[in-house]
C-alpha positions as CSV (number, residue, x, y, z in Angstrom):
1,M,-37.2,33.7,52.4
2,G,-39.5,36.3,53.7
3,A,-41.4,36.3,50.5
4,T,-42.1,33.2,50.6
5,V,-43.7,33.0,54.3
6,F,-46.7,35.0,52.6
7,V,-46.9,32.9,49.2
8,Q,-46.5,29.7,50.1
9,P,-50.4,28.7,50.5
10,L,-50.7,29.8,46.7
11,D,-47.4,27.3,45.8
12,L,-49.1,24.7,47.2
13,V,-52.9,25.1,46.0
14,K,-50.8,25.5,42.4
15,N,-48.5,22.0,42.5
16,R,-51.9,20.3,43.7
17,M,-53.7,21.8,40.8
18,Q,-50.9,20.4,38.5
19,L,-51.5,17.1,39.8
20,S,-54.7,17.1,40.0
21,G,-56.4,14.5,37.5
22,E,-53.0,12.9,36.2
23,G,-53.7,9.8,34.4
24,A,-56.4,10.4,33.0
25,K,-58.4,10.3,36.5
26,T,-61.2,12.7,37.8
27,K,-59.9,16.4,38.7
28,E,-59.8,16.6,42.5
29,Y,-60.4,20.4,42.2
30,K,-62.4,21.8,39.6
31,T,-60.7,25.4,40.1
32,S,-58.3,26.9,42.4
33,F,-60.4,28.4,44.8
34,H,-61.9,25.0,45.4
35,A,-58.9,23.3,45.9
36,L,-58.1,26.3,48.4
37,S,-61.4,25.5,50.7
38,S,-61.1,21.4,50.3
39,I,-57.5,21.7,51.3
40,L,-58.5,24.3,54.2
41,K,-61.3,21.9,55.2
42,A,-59.7,18.4,55.4
43,E,-56.0,19.9,55.9
44,G,-56.9,22.9,58.6
45,L,-54.8,25.9,58.6
46,R,-51.1,24.0,59.0
47,G,-52.4,22.1,55.9
48,I,-51.9,25.4,53.8
49,Y,-48.4,25.6,54.6
50,T,-47.2,22.1,54.3
51,G,-43.5,22.3,52.7
52,L,-42.8,25.7,54.1
53,S,-39.5,24.5,55.3
54,A,-38.5,22.9,51.6
55,G,-40.0,26.5,50.1
56,L,-37.5,28.3,52.2
57,L,-34.4,26.0,51.7
58,R,-35.5,26.7,47.6
59,Q,-35.2,30.8,48.1
60,A,-32.0,30.2,50.2
61,T,-30.6,27.8,47.3
62,Y,-31.9,29.2,44.3
63,T,-32.6,32.8,44.2
64,T,-29.5,33.3,46.3
65,T,-27.2,31.7,43.4
66,R,-29.6,33.0,40.8
67,L,-29.2,37.0,42.4
68,G,-25.1,36.3,42.8
69,I,-24.4,35.2,39.9
70,Y,-26.7,37.9,37.9
71,T,-24.5,40.5,39.7
72,V,-21.4,39.2,39.3
73,L,-21.5,38.8,35.6
74,F,-23.5,42.0,35.3
75,E,-20.5,43.8,36.6
76,R,-17.9,41.8,34.9
77,L,-19.5,42.9,31.9
78,T,-20.3,46.5,32.4
79,G,-17.5,48.4,30.4
80,A,-14.6,50.4,31.7
81,D,-16.8,53.7,31.1
82,G,-19.9,52.2,33.0
83,T,-21.8,51.1,30.3
84,P,-24.1,48.5,31.5
85,P,-24.3,45.4,29.1
86,G,-27.0,45.8,26.5
87,F,-30.6,44.1,26.0
88,L,-29.5,40.9,24.4
89,L,-25.9,40.2,26.6
90,K,-28.4,41.3,30.0
91,A,-31.2,38.2,28.8
92,V,-27.9,36.0,28.3
93,I,-26.6,36.9,31.7
94,G,-30.3,36.4,33.4
95,M,-30.7,32.6,31.7
96,T,-27.1,31.6,32.4
97,A,-28.0,33.1,36.1
98,G,-31.2,31.6,36.3
99,A,-30.3,27.6,34.7
100,T,-27.3,27.6,37.2
101,G,-29.5,28.8,40.2
102,A,-32.1,26.1,39.5
103,F,-29.1,23.2,39.2
104,V,-28.5,24.2,42.4
105,G,-31.8,24.5,43.8
106,T,-33.4,21.4,42.3
107,P,-33.1,18.9,45.6
108,A,-35.3,21.7,47.8
109,E,-37.7,22.0,44.6
110,V,-38.3,17.8,44.4
111,A,-38.7,17.8,48.5
112,L,-40.9,21.1,48.4
113,I,-42.8,19.1,45.0
114,R,-43.5,15.7,46.9
115,M,-44.0,17.8,50.4
116,T,-47.2,19.8,49.1
117,A,-48.3,16.8,47.2
118,D,-48.6,14.6,50.2
119,G,-51.6,16.1,51.7
120,R,-53.7,14.4,48.7
121,L,-52.8,11.2,48.7
122,P,-54.3,8.0,50.9
123,P,-52.7,8.1,54.5
124,D,-50.8,4.4,53.4
125,R,-49.3,5.9,50.4
126,R,-48.1,9.0,52.1
127,R,-44.4,9.7,52.1
128,G,-44.8,11.6,55.3
129,Y,-41.4,13.8,55.2
130,K,-41.1,15.6,58.6
131,N,-39.4,18.6,57.3
132,V,-37.5,19.5,54.3
133,F,-33.7,17.6,55.7
134,N,-35.8,14.3,56.9
135,A,-37.1,14.3,52.9
136,L,-33.6,15.2,51.7
137,I,-31.9,12.4,53.6
138,R,-34.7,10.0,53.1
139,I,-34.8,10.5,49.0
140,A,-31.0,10.1,48.7
141,R,-31.5,7.0,51.2
142,E,-34.4,5.3,49.5
143,E,-33.8,6.7,46.4
144,G,-30.5,7.0,45.9
145,V,-28.7,10.8,45.6
146,L,-29.1,11.5,41.8
147,T,-33.2,11.4,42.4
148,L,-32.6,14.4,44.4
149,W,-31.7,16.0,40.9
150,R,-34.9,14.4,39.1
151,G,-36.3,17.0,37.0
152,C,-33.3,19.3,36.8
153,V,-33.7,19.5,32.9
154,P,-37.6,20.9,33.0
155,T,-36.3,22.9,36.2
156,M,-33.6,24.5,34.3
157,A,-35.5,25.3,31.4
158,R,-38.1,26.7,33.0
159,A,-35.7,29.0,34.7
160,V,-34.6,30.2,31.5
161,V,-37.8,30.5,29.7
162,V,-38.9,32.8,33.2
163,N,-36.1,35.3,33.0
164,A,-36.5,35.6,29.5
165,A,-40.3,36.2,29.5
166,Q,-39.8,38.3,32.3
167,L,-36.7,40.7,31.1
168,A,-38.3,40.9,27.9
169,S,-41.8,41.4,28.6
170,Y,-41.1,44.1,31.4
171,S,-38.9,46.4,29.6
172,Q,-41.7,46.0,26.9
173,S,-44.7,46.5,29.4
174,K,-42.6,49.6,31.1
175,Q,-42.2,51.3,27.8
176,F,-45.7,50.8,26.6
177,L,-47.2,52.5,29.6
178,L,-44.7,55.3,29.7
179,D,-45.3,55.7,25.6
180,S,-49.2,55.8,26.7
181,G,-49.0,59.1,28.4
182,Y,-51.2,58.0,31.6
183,F,-47.7,56.7,33.6
184,S,-44.6,58.2,34.5
185,D,-41.8,56.6,35.9
186,N,-42.6,55.6,39.6
187,I,-43.7,52.9,41.6
188,L,-47.2,52.4,40.3
189,C,-45.8,52.1,36.8
190,H,-43.3,49.6,37.8
191,F,-46.2,47.7,39.9
192,C,-48.0,47.2,36.4
193,A,-45.5,46.6,34.4
194,S,-44.8,44.0,36.8
195,M,-48.0,42.4,36.4
196,I,-48.1,42.6,32.9
197,S,-44.9,41.4,32.5
198,G,-45.8,38.3,35.2
199,L,-48.8,37.8,32.9
200,V,-46.7,36.5,30.0
201,T,-44.1,35.3,31.9
202,T,-46.8,32.6,33.4
203,A,-48.3,31.7,30.2
204,A,-45.1,31.5,28.9
205,S,-43.6,28.9,31.4
206,M,-46.6,26.8,33.1
207,P,-46.3,23.6,30.3
208,V,-42.8,23.5,31.2
209,D,-43.5,24.0,35.4
210,I,-46.1,21.0,34.8
211,V,-43.7,18.8,33.3
212,K,-41.4,19.4,36.2
213,T,-43.9,18.8,38.6
214,R,-45.0,15.8,37.4
215,I,-41.6,14.2,36.7
216,Q,-40.5,15.1,40.5
217,N,-43.5,13.5,42.0
218,M,-43.4,10.6,40.3
219,R,-42.8,7.2,41.6
220,T,-41.6,4.1,39.8
221,I,-43.7,1.3,40.0
222,D,-42.5,-2.1,39.6
223,G,-39.7,-0.6,38.6
224,K,-40.6,1.8,35.6
225,P,-41.0,5.1,36.2
226,E,-44.3,6.7,35.3
227,Y,-42.8,9.3,32.4
228,K,-40.1,8.6,30.5
229,N,-39.1,11.9,29.9
230,G,-40.7,15.8,29.7
231,L,-42.1,15.0,26.3
232,D,-44.0,11.9,27.8
233,V,-45.6,14.2,29.9
234,L,-46.4,16.5,27.9
235,V,-48.0,13.9,25.6
236,K,-49.9,12.6,28.0
237,V,-51.1,15.2,29.7
238,I,-52.3,16.6,26.5
239,R,-53.9,13.1,25.3
240,Y,-55.5,12.7,28.9
241,E,-56.2,15.3,30.3
242,G,-56.9,17.9,27.3
243,F,-54.3,20.7,25.7
244,F,-55.4,23.1,28.1
245,S,-54.4,21.0,31.5
246,L,-51.0,22.7,30.4
247,W,-52.0,25.9,32.4
248,K,-53.6,24.2,35.5
249,G,-52.8,26.4,38.0
250,F,-52.6,29.1,36.5
251,T,-54.4,31.8,38.8
252,P,-52.3,30.5,42.0
253,Y,-49.1,30.6,40.0
254,Y,-49.7,34.1,38.6
255,A,-51.5,35.5,42.1
256,R,-48.5,34.4,43.8
257,L,-45.5,35.8,40.9
258,G,-47.0,39.4,41.8
259,P,-46.9,39.5,45.6
260,H,-43.5,37.7,45.3
261,T,-41.6,40.0,43.7
262,V,-43.2,43.2,45.2
263,L,-42.7,41.7,48.9
264,T,-39.1,40.6,47.9
265,F,-38.2,44.2,46.9
266,I,-39.9,45.6,49.8
267,F,-37.4,43.6,52.2
268,L,-34.5,44.2,50.4
269,E,-34.9,47.8,50.3
270,Q,-35.7,47.4,54.1
271,M,-32.9,44.8,54.7
272,N,-30.4,47.5,52.5
273,K,-31.7,50.4,55.0
274,A,-30.8,48.2,57.5
275,Y,-27.4,47.3,56.4
276,K,-26.5,50.6,55.6
277,R,-27.1,52.0,59.2
278,L,-25.8,48.9,61.3
279,F,-22.6,48.6,58.9
280,L,-21.7,51.5,56.6
281,S,-22.8,54.4,58.8
282,G,-19.9,54.2,61.3
């Protein structure tokens, strides 16, 4: 949650980029920098932090569940002699934890997508949620409780792809850097391996991410939803916006991933130290 406070504007830009040019309309933003400057100009400094409450709730639900399940499964599957699970089993644990966390975090994700998308709409079409709890209550009341889990399948699929790609590419990148002879096993090596892993993860997960964003933001017009399912989103994006539009918002997505990971671990280390000092020292 601490890391999210720093990277929320990048998340907002990424979501706006993914919705830009929807349904064969002209693209609102040419590049990520154009998007950021347009949002700042039109909505001010507070505008780039729209949806922060939803971003924080998403971390509190999704990340807490994911890390909790990963740790529990990891400990259960560690051998009696302390042998950690093998690579494949580790990947399965990561995917299971990611998919379960994504399911728990979907309502906050839906609120986040809608809150960050609101500023691009004409005033009469805005949803105008005050905060994440107001958004969740109104979505449940106006569109039914099940709408809170709209886009649940692509959200879970994205979590599985992200966890699989991250695990595989991180260990491979780290090994490659160590074998090159220019790196030793230290923080610099971990940071570089994280950034390479982030690049692979971003490229692999963006098409699933745009499906998730479009489905969670869609409206039902005259009883008909804009998209039938995830495949329909992919087909329409490729047909009307071009194949490479599946990677819209690549720059902010990647730029968010690196700092978010690094900040998460920095905060985690500090909190662990404080916990040891305050609760375990006596």
